[in-house]
KOLMI-136432 format. One record per residue (C-alpha): chain; residue number from 0; x, y, z. Coordinates in Angstrom, 3 decimals, always signed. Each point is the difference from the previous one (the first is absolute). Example, Ala and Ser with C-alpha at 12.3 -4.5 7.8 and 13.67 -1.06 7.14 Angstrom:
KOLMI-136432
{cadena->A | num->0 | c1->+12.300 | c2->-4.500 | c3->+7.800}
{cadena->A | num->1 | c1->+1.370 | c2->+3.440 | c3->-0.660}
//
This chain:
KOLMI-136432
{cadena->A | num->0 | c1->+30.446 | c2->+2.412 | c3->-27.913}
{cadena->A | num->1 | c1->-2.333 | c2->+2.512 | c3->+2.188}
{cadena->A | num->2 | c1->-3.113 | c2->-0.536 | c3->-2.362}
{cadena->A | num->3 | c1->+0.509 | c2->-3.819 | c3->+0.521}
{cadena->A | num->4 | c1->+0.379 | c2->+0.273 | c3->+3.991}
{cadena->A | num->5 | c1->-3.109 | c2->+2.551 | c3->-0.077}
{cadena->A | num->6 | c1->-1.814 | c2->-2.471 | c3->-2.036}
{cadena->A | num->7 | c1->+0.931 | c2->-2.628 | c3->+2.344}
{cadena->A | num->8 | c1->-1.342 | c2->+2.124 | c3->+3.012}
{cadena->A | num->9 | c1->-3.162 | c2->+0.462 | c3->-1.916}
{cadena->A | num->10 | c1->-0.015 | c2->-3.720 | c3->-0.373}
{cadena->A | num->11 | c1->+0.670 | c2->-0.814 | c3->+3.729}
{cadena->A | num->12 | c1->-2.898 | c2->+2.376 | c3->+1.052}
{cadena->A | num->13 | c1->-2.502 | c2->-2.045 | c3->-2.238}
{cadena->A | num->14 | c1->+0.944 | c2->-2.981 | c3->+1.241}
{cadena->A | num->15 | c1->-0.111 | c2->+1.425 | c3->+3.813}
{cadena->A | num->16 | c1->-3.655 | c2->+1.207 | c3->-0.566}
{cadena->A | num->17 | c1->-0.858 | c2->-3.162 | c3->-1.445}
{cadena->A | num->18 | c1->+1.506 | c2->-1.893 | c3->+2.821}
{cadena->A | num->19 | c1->-1.531 | c2->+2.362 | c3->+2.574}
{cadena->A | num->20 | c1->-3.400 | c2->-0.134 | c3->-1.484}
{cadena->A | num->21 | c1->-0.086 | c2->-3.911 | c3->-0.198}
{cadena->A | num->22 | c1->+1.034 | c2->+0.178 | c3->+3.839}
{cadena->A | num->23 | c1->-2.983 | c2->+2.279 | c3->+0.443}
{cadena->A | num->24 | c1->+1.087 | c2->+3.224 | c3->+0.048}
{cadena->A | num->25 | c1->-1.967 | c2->+3.161 | c3->-1.699}
{cadena->A | num->26 | c1->+1.676 | c2->+2.411 | c3->-1.796}
{cadena->A | num->27 | c1->-0.844 | c2->+3.072 | c3->+0.760}
{cadena->A | num->28 | c1->+2.765 | c2->+2.097 | c3->-1.786}
{cadena->A | num->29 | c1->+3.281 | c2->-0.553 | c3->-1.860}
{cadena->A | num->30 | c1->+3.138 | c2->+2.133 | c3->-0.610}
{cadena->A | num->31 | c1->-0.964 | c2->+2.951 | c3->+2.383}
{cadena->A | num->32 | c1->+2.463 | c2->+2.923 | c3->-0.225}
{cadena->A | num->33 | c1->+0.722 | c2->+2.394 | c3->+2.660}
{cadena->A | num->34 | c1->+3.189 | c2->+2.305 | c3->-0.933}
{cadena->A | num->35 | c1->+2.557 | c2->-1.855 | c3->-1.139}
{cadena->A | num->36 | c1->-1.191 | c2->-3.321 | c3->+1.520}
{cadena->A | num->37 | c1->-2.624 | c2->-2.457 | c3->-1.050}
{cadena->A | num->38 | c1->-1.839 | c2->-3.048 | c3->+1.840}
{cadena->A | num->39 | c1->-0.209 | c2->-2.910 | c3->-2.234}
{cadena->A | num->40 | c1->-3.279 | c2->-1.509 | c3->+1.180}
{cadena->A | num->41 | c1->-2.594 | c2->+1.274 | c3->+2.609}
{cadena->A | num->42 | c1->-2.539 | c2->-2.950 | c3->+0.737}
{cadena->A | num->43 | c1->-2.267 | c2->-1.175 | c3->+2.783}
{cadena->A | num->44 | c1->-0.184 | c2->-3.160 | c3->+1.784}
{cadena->A | num->45 | c1->-1.329 | c2->-1.656 | c3->+2.877}
{cadena->A | num->46 | c1->-0.883 | c2->+3.520 | c3->+1.615}
{cadena->A | num->47 | c1->+3.224 | c2->+1.694 | c3->-0.973}
{cadena->A | num->48 | c1->+1.141 | c2->+2.607 | c3->-2.510}
{cadena->A | num->49 | c1->+2.978 | c2->-1.429 | c3->-1.577}
{cadena->A | num->50 | c1->+2.810 | c2->+1.836 | c3->-1.399}
{cadena->A | num->51 | c1->+2.042 | c2->-2.614 | c3->-2.184}
{cadena->A | num->52 | c1->+3.688 | c2->+0.911 | c3->-1.300}
{cadena->A | num->53 | c1->+0.896 | c2->-2.418 | c3->-3.237}
{cadena->A | num->54 | c1->+3.598 | c2->-0.668 | c3->-0.423}
{cadena->A | num->55 | c1->+0.950 | c2->-2.082 | c3->-3.129}
{cadena->A | num->56 | c1->+3.466 | c2->-1.414 | c3->-0.900}
{cadena->A | num->57 | c1->+1.502 | c2->-2.198 | c3->-2.738}
{cadena->A | num->58 | c1->+2.963 | c2->-1.068 | c3->+1.580}
{cadena->A | num->59 | c1->+1.471 | c2->-0.423 | c3->+3.488}
{cadena->A | num->60 | c1->+2.935 | c2->+2.116 | c3->-0.848}
{cadena->A | num->61 | c1->-0.922 | c2->+2.703 | c3->+2.441}
{cadena->A | num->62 | c1->-1.890 | c2->-2.404 | c3->+2.477}
{cadena->A | num->63 | c1->-3.743 | c2->-0.921 | c3->+0.284}
{cadena->A | num->64 | c1->-2.509 | c2->+2.590 | c3->-1.041}
{cadena->A | num->65 | c1->-1.309 | c2->+0.793 | c3->+3.437}
{cadena->A | num->66 | c1->+3.546 | c2->+0.842 | c3->+1.084}
{cadena->A | num->67 | c1->-0.321 | c2->+3.178 | c3->-1.949}
{cadena->A | num->68 | c1->-2.680 | c2->+1.319 | c3->+2.487}
{cadena->A | num->69 | c1->+2.573 | c2->+2.153 | c3->+2.069}
{cadena->A | num->70 | c1->-1.129 | c2->+2.167 | c3->+3.249}
{cadena->A | num->71 | c1->+0.044 | c2->+2.892 | c3->-2.298}
{cadena->A | num->72 | c1->-2.478 | c2->-1.584 | c3->-2.279}
{cadena->A | num->73 | c1->-2.010 | c2->-1.002 | c3->+2.519}
{cadena->A | num->74 | c1->-0.235 | c2->+3.551 | c3->+1.723}
{cadena->A | num->75 | c1->-0.841 | c2->+1.357 | c3->-3.511}
{cadena->A | num->76 | c1->-2.955 | c2->-2.822 | c3->-0.545}
{cadena->A | num->77 | c1->-1.175 | c2->+1.026 | c3->+3.390}
{cadena->A | num->78 | c1->-0.121 | c2->+3.522 | c3->-0.814}
{cadena->A | num->79 | c1->-1.850 | c2->-0.397 | c3->-3.294}
{cadena->A | num->80 | c1->-2.756 | c2->-2.020 | c3->+1.793}
{cadena->A | num->81 | c1->-0.374 | c2->+2.671 | c3->+2.616}
{cadena->A | num->82 | c1->-0.523 | c2->+2.426 | c3->-2.876}
{cadena->A | num->83 | c1->-2.415 | c2->-2.400 | c3->-1.636}
{cadena->A | num->84 | c1->-2.177 | c2->-0.512 | c3->+3.292}
{cadena->A | num->85 | c1->+0.128 | c2->+4.108 | c3->+0.511}
{cadena->A | num->86 | c1->-1.182 | c2->+0.408 | c3->-3.421}
{cadena->A | num->87 | c1->-2.503 | c2->-2.806 | c3->+0.073}
{cadena->A | num->88 | c1->-1.248 | c2->+1.433 | c3->+3.476}
{cadena->A | num->89 | c1->+0.730 | c2->-3.522 | c3->+1.356}
{cadena->A | num->90 | c1->+0.617 | c2->+0.185 | c3->+4.121}
{cadena->A | num->91 | c1->-1.319 | c2->-3.238 | c3->+1.184}
{cadena->A | num->92 | c1->+0.974 | c2->-2.807 | c3->-2.480}
{cadena->A | num->93 | c1->+2.527 | c2->-3.133 | c3->+1.083}
{cadena->A | num->94 | c1->+2.998 | c2->+0.545 | c3->-1.940}
{cadena->A | num->95 | c1->+2.590 | c2->-2.530 | c3->-1.044}
{cadena->A | num->96 | c1->+3.190 | c2->+0.471 | c3->-2.208}
{cadena->A | num->97 | c1->+0.755 | c2->-3.353 | c3->-1.748}
{cadena->A | num->98 | c1->+2.655 | c2->-1.129 | c3->-2.718}
{cadena->A | num->99 | c1->-0.437 | c2->-2.065 | c3->-3.214}
{cadena->A | num->100 | c1->+3.463 | c2->-1.263 | c3->-1.214}
{cadena->A | num->101 | c1->-0.108 | c2->-1.348 | c3->-3.390}
{cadena->A | num->102 | c1->+3.146 | c2->-1.989 | c3->-1.568}
{cadena->A | num->103 | c1->+0.170 | c2->-0.527 | c3->-3.659}
{cadena->A | num->104 | c1->+3.043 | c2->-2.877 | c3->-0.150}
{cadena->A | num->105 | c1->+0.562 | c2->-2.310 | c3->-2.742}
{cadena->A | num->106 | c1->-3.286 | c2->+0.053 | c3->-1.401}
{cadena->A | num->107 | c1->-1.499 | c2->-0.736 | c3->+3.439}
{cadena->A | num->108 | c1->-2.224 | c2->+2.977 | c3->+2.124}
{cadena->A | num->109 | c1->-0.365 | c2->-0.224 | c3->+3.756}
{cadena->A | num->110 | c1->-2.085 | c2->+2.148 | c3->+1.784}
{cadena->A | num->111 | c1->+0.428 | c2->+0.522 | c3->+3.869}
{cadena->A | num->112 | c1->-2.470 | c2->+2.225 | c3->+2.142}
{cadena->A | num->113 | c1->+1.196 | c2->+1.354 | c3->+3.040}
{cadena->A | num->114 | c1->-3.126 | c2->+1.304 | c3->+2.285}
{cadena->A | num->115 | c1->+0.736 | c2->+2.705 | c3->+2.092}
{cadena->A | num->116 | c1->+3.660 | c2->+0.180 | c3->-1.142}
{cadena->A | num->117 | c1->+0.658 | c2->+3.271 | c3->+1.582}
//
C-alpha cells in the first residue's frame, strides 16, 4: 500500500503543478528538502513567492486532504521556508503559504486551491 500511496502523492503533485501553471504560477522549485522536511512546490505568482503544500487523498475516511495540515505541519513548513529564504539570500520578498488539496474519489479528481492558507 505504501508505494501506491507514494505514487498517488506524486500524481497529486503533478496535477497541482499543472493546475498552478494554468493559473499563471511560475514554478521555481519542487521537493525542496531541509532536514527531515520538504516543501512540495515553490512558485511565483503576482509578486509573491508562494510555498505550496500539496495534500492528496483517495477517500474521506480520514477527512478532507486539507484537514491533514495540522498546526505542527504548518510550523514545519514555515521553518523550511525560512531555511529556503536564508539559503537563497532572499530578504525582501512577499511570501505566502498556499495549499492545494486533491481528492481522487470514485474515478473523479477534484482540486481545491487555498491561497494564503496559513
